[in-house]
N, C-alpha and C positions, 0 to 999 in steps of 0.2 A: 460392448454388449449392444443389442439392438434396443431401440425406444419401444415401450409397451403403450398400445393404444388404450387410453384410459377414458371412461365416460366421465360426465360432468361431477357426479357425486363422488367419483374416485378421486378426482383431482382435488375436489374439496377436502376430503380426508387427507390426501397426501399434504396439503398445505396446513393442515392443523385446524381447520375451521370446525370440524367435529370433535375437537379434544385430542388431549395428548395420547390416550390408549388407540384410538381409532388411526392417529398418524402413526404412531409406532407399528401398529399392525399393518397398515397400508405399505409403509416403507419395506417391511419385511416380505410381503407379497409381492411387491414390484422386483425385490431383489431375487426372491425365488423364481418367478417367472422369467428374468433375465437369464438366470442360470439354467433353467430348463429350456429355454429357446422358445417359450411361449409369447405370443404376439398380444394377448389379452388376457383378461381374467373372465371367469364364468360365475354367473349368479347362481348359487346353490338353491336348490329346492327340495333336497332330501334332508338327510340327517347328518350329525357330526359326531366325532368322537375323538378323544385325545387323552394322552397320559396326564393327568392331573396329580399334583396341583402345579405343574410347570405352566408358567406363562412365557418362559424364556424362548424366545425364537434365536437370537444370537445375543452376544454380549452386548451389542449396540442397539439392540430392539427389546430390552428386558422391561417387563412391566412390574413395577413395584407393588408391594401389598397395599400401600397407601393409595396409589393411583387405581388400583382395582376396587378398593373399598369405596373410594370417592365415585367412581363410576356406578357402582351398585346403589349407593345412597342417592344418586341423582336419577334413579330409574332406569340405568341401563340394563340391557339384556341381550342374550344370545340371539342372532337373528335366525337360526335353525335349531330344531330340536337337538339338544347336546347332551351326550352320555359321558360319563367319566370312565375311561379304561382303568385298569389297575396301576396303581403308582408305579414309576419307574425306578424309584430309589432302591437301591440295595438295602437289605436288612429291613424290608418293608414287612409289617407284621400282618397276619391275618386279621380280619375284622371280628369274626366269630372263632372260637376255639383256641385263640393263642395261649392260653393257660396250659395247654397239652404240648406246646411245642418243645418243651425243655431246652429252649434258646433264650432265657430269661433276660440276658443282658442285650438282646435284639429287639425283643418285643413287648415286655412288660413295662408299662409306664413308671411302675414303681422303681425300676431298675435303672432309669435314663437320669443322667446328670444334667442339670441345668447350665452347667459351665461348659459342656460339650457341644460345640456348634452344630454337629451332626444331630445330637440328641435335642437341641433347641428346634431344629428344623422339624423333628417329629412332633414335637409339643405344639408348633404352629399350625400343624395340619388342620386341626378342628376350626381354627380362626379362618384359614383360607377357605375351606369347604362351607362355612357359613356365608361367606361372601358369594361363592360360586352358587349356592343354593338360591341367594337373592337374584342372581343373574339368570337363574333358570335352568342351571344344570341338573340333569337328572342323574343321581349319584349311584350308578349302577356298579362301579369298581370291578367291571370285568372284561377279560380277554374276549369274551363271547356275548357282547351287548345284543347281538342280533337274536340269540336265544331266549332273551328276557325282556327287552324293551317293549313288546306289545304294540310297536309302532314301526315295524320295517319299511325302507323305501320302497317304492315301486318302480317298475320297469322303466328305464330311461332317466330316472332322477339322479340329479348331480348332487353328490355327497363329499364329505371330507372325513375319511376314516383313517386310523393309524393302529393297525395290528397285523401281524403276519397271518393269522388264520382268518381274520375278518375282512381283509381287503379283497381277496378272491371270492369270499362269500358274498359281498356286496356286488361285484362286477359279474362273475359267472353264474352263481345260483340265483340271485335276485334279478339280475339285469340292470341294476342301477349302476351309477358311474362315479368312481373314485380312484385317485392316486393314493400313494402312501404319504398323505399330507395332513391328516387331521392335527390341528393345532388350536390353540387359544385365537389366534389371527383369524383363521379360516372360519371358524364357528362363531366368533363374534360379528365379523363383518358379513358373513354369509356369501363369501367369494372365495375363490381359488384359481391358480394359475391354469390356464385352458391348455392342456397338452395331453399327451399319452392317452390314459384310459377315458378321459372325458370327450376324446375325439373318435367320431365313428368308425373311420377307417383304421384306426389303430387297434381296434377291437377283434378285427377278423384274424383268423387262425392263419399261422405261416409254418407250423411245423405238425406234421401227421405222426401221432404216436399210437403204435400198435402193441399188442401184447399176445403171446401164444398160450397165456394162462388166464382163465376166465377170473376177472377180478371181482371178489364178492365178500370176502369177509373183512371185518374192521383192519386187522393187520395188513392184508393185502392192500387196501386203499391208502393206508399210512405209508407203507414202505413204497409203493407206487409213486405216491406224491413226492416223496424224498428224491427218488430216482429221476422223476421228471424234472424236478427242480435243478438238479445237476446236470441234467442233459440240456435242458431248454434255457436256463438262465432268465433272461428278460423276454424270452420270446412268447407267443400266445400258441399254446398247443390245442389240437383237436385229438380227444381221447377216444379210441374205440377198442373193443374187446373186453368189455366190462359188462357186468350186471348193472341193474339200476341202483344207484346209491340212495341209502336213506339219509337223514339229517346228520347222525353221527358220523357217518362214512364221508359225506361231504366235508365235514369238520375236520376229520383226519387227513383227507386229501390235501384241503386247503393249508393247514398247518404243514404238511410235510413240504409241499410245492414251494412255500414261501420261506421255507428254512433251507431245504437244499440248494434253492436258488431264489429267484425274486419274481416268480410267475404271479402276476396280479389278475390275470384273465385267462380263461380257458373254455373250450367247448365239449361238451359229451352230447352228441346228437341224440335227441329224444329224451333228455334229462335236464339240460339247461335251456332257458327260454330264447336265445338269440339265434339258434340254429337248430332245425328239426332234422337236417341232413349234413353229411360231410360237406357236400357241395356248398350248402348255404354257410357253413363255418368258415370256409375259405372265400366267400363271396364270389364264386365262380372261378377263382384263379387256382392255379397248380400249387400244391405245397412246396415250400422252399427246399424242404427235406424230409424224409420219412425216417423215424427212428422206431426200432423194435426193443421194447423193454419186456422181455419174457422171462423164463424161470431162471436162467442164469444171472441175469441182471438184477432180478428181485433178491435172490439168495445173496448175491454179493453186496447189496445194499444193506440187507439185514444184517450181515456179518460185520459190515462197517460200522453200523450203529451199536454193536456190542463192544464195550471197551472194558474187558476183564480178563483175568488171568485164572483164577480159581472159580469156586462154586458158591461160596458162603455169602449170604445175603444178610445185610445189616439192617436194611429198611425197604419199603416199598411205598411208592408214590403214585397215585392215579389222579387223572384230572387236569389234563392239558391237551387241548382246551378246557376250560372249566366244564364240568359235568352239567348236562341238562338235567330236568326232572325225570325223564324217561331214563337216562342213564343211571341215576342214582336208585331208580326203582329196580332196574335190572341188576344193579351191583348188590343191593340189599337182599335179592333173591338168591344170590350166589353166596352171600356171607351168612344168611340165616342159619343158626345152629352150629357154626364153625367158631373156631377160636385161633387168633393168630399168635406166632411165637415172636415175630419181631415188629416193630412199629409199622403200622400201616396207616398212611396219612390219605385223605380224599379231599379234593379241592373243587369247590363249585363258586358260583356266583352269590354275592351277599343276599340278593333278593330271592334266592331259592333255599337258603338255609332254613328259613321258617317253613317252608314247603317239606323239606326232608323231615324236619321236626314233628309237623302235624301229620304227615302221611305215615309216621313211625319208622322211617328210614334210619334216623339217627339213633333211635333205640337199638335198632339191629346192629348197627355199626359198633356202637359202644359195647354191647354185650359180647360182640366178636372180639372186642379189644382194639378196634380202629378207631380214628378220630376223624371227624368232619372240620374242614377249616373253609374260609372263603375270602376272596378279594385280593389275592396274591398267587405267587406260584413258588416252586422251590428255589427256582434260579433267581427270581426277583428277591427272594429273602436273603441271597447271597450265600447259600451253603445249606448245610444239613446240621442236625444237632450233633455235639461233641461226642466222639467216639464211633461215629458212622464213617466206615470206609468203603462201603460198598451199597448201592441202591438199585433197585429193580423198577423199571418204569414201563408203560404200554405205549409210550408216545415218542415218536422219532423226533419230534421237536424238542422236548424235555430232555431226551438223551444227549441230543447235541448240545443244548444250552448249558445242562447241569456239569457236563464234562469240562466245559470251559471256565468254571468256577475254580478249577483245582489245576491251573497250568503247570504248577511246580512240584506236585507230589502225585504219587500214584493212587487214583481213585477208581475203583471199579463200577462200571455202569452195565447192568444187565437190561436187555431190551427184548421184549416178546408181547405175547398176547395177554389180555387182561387175565385170562384164567391162569397163565403161566405166572403171573405176578401174585395172584391169590394164592397159588400153590406154594410160591416162594415165601409168603408172609405166613402161611401156616407152617411150613417144614424149616424155614431159614436156609433154605437149599435152592440154587436154581437148576431147573430140569428143562427150561424152555429149548426150543430148537425150531429152525425153519421147517415147515411141513408142507 
C-alpha cells in the first residue's frame, strides 16, 4: 500500500500525542485511505452522520465506552456538526410508538433480560447517547437527517455521511461532497480520505440515461432509481427524460439508486446544481455509454420488486426513507375518515413525531387504526410482528431489504404506490399493478 501524505497535526494524532481516541481514529482513517487509494486526507467543512452508537471501525480500532466517556469529560467534541443516523442493530426499537409493535421481546425494556448480552447492549444505549450528547452529537436518529437537521451543507462543502438515500442527496441534490464513510472517526477528527466523490473530476457523469416514459410520479422515480442502480453500479449517470422532481421524489430516486446499485452521485440537468446542461454534466466529454430505461425496463424492475404468490396482505409499512412533515400531511389527508383492516405502520424521524402530533396527523392515523413510529425501520427491527407472512410497501429499498430478513422461508412482499398500499391496508388484499 502507498504511503499517505499527512499534515503535521495528523502525524501528531497518529503518534498518540492528542490522546488514544484520536490515535485510534487516525489509524483507521489512514488504513481506509490506503485501501481506497487516497493519497491524503481532506479537512471536512460540512456535516457528518453515522450509525450510532457504533464507535467500532474495525476490531483493532474499537473505542471503548470508558475511553469515550473520558474524552467527553475532558471537553472533547466532534469537529463538525454530527447527526445520529438510526441505530444499525437488528431488533432496534422505535423511539416513539413501540408499545404498538406487538414485538414485546424485541422492543419493550420491561421484557429485556439483564443476563442477555444483546439486551444489555440495549440498556447501555442511554449511557452511550448521554456521552455522545456531551460530545455534541445532534441525536436525530433518522436515515433522512437532511430533511430535519435545519443545517444542510452547502455547495462544495466536504462532508462525511453514511446512508444509502442520504449520500446521493448530499452529492447530487445539495452539491456537497461525501463518500459512504460517515463514522465516529471522520466526525470526531473532521477528516476523511480524499478520493471518489470528494474529488472534482470523479463527479462528472460517465453514463447517459434516457427514458421513453416521462418520469413524474413517486413510484416512477422509485423504480427508475432502482433500475439505474442495477444498470450503473458505481458509475455517475446523467438522467434525462424526466419531469422536475420534488423533495420526496429525490428521496425515492436516491434510495432506489443506492439500493439497486451504489450510485453516490448523478446529474439531472436543470434540477441538480452542478450541471445546467447535459454537456456540463459530462464536462464536455462524450458519454462512455448510453442506456435507455424505458417502459419495458421499468415494468421488469417493478415486477422484480414484488416477491409474492398470492394477494393476501397481513401488514402495510410506509416510511422508507423516513417520511417528511409534508409526506405525513399528505398521508393524513388520504387516511382521514378511513379504517384499516390490517396493521398499518408509518415511520418518521423522531424530531418530526411531535410535529405529527401537534398538527393532528397522529390523531388521524390512530382513528384510522394506523400507528406512527420513529427512529428505526422495519428491516432494522429485524423482521415483522409474529404471525405476519406478507407485507405491502411503497419503497423499492424496503422491498429489497425486508425480503432479505427471511432467507429461509416464504415471505411475500407486495410493492406498489402509496395508494395501492393504503387500499391493501383497508381491504387486506393486494390490487396493485404497474400502470
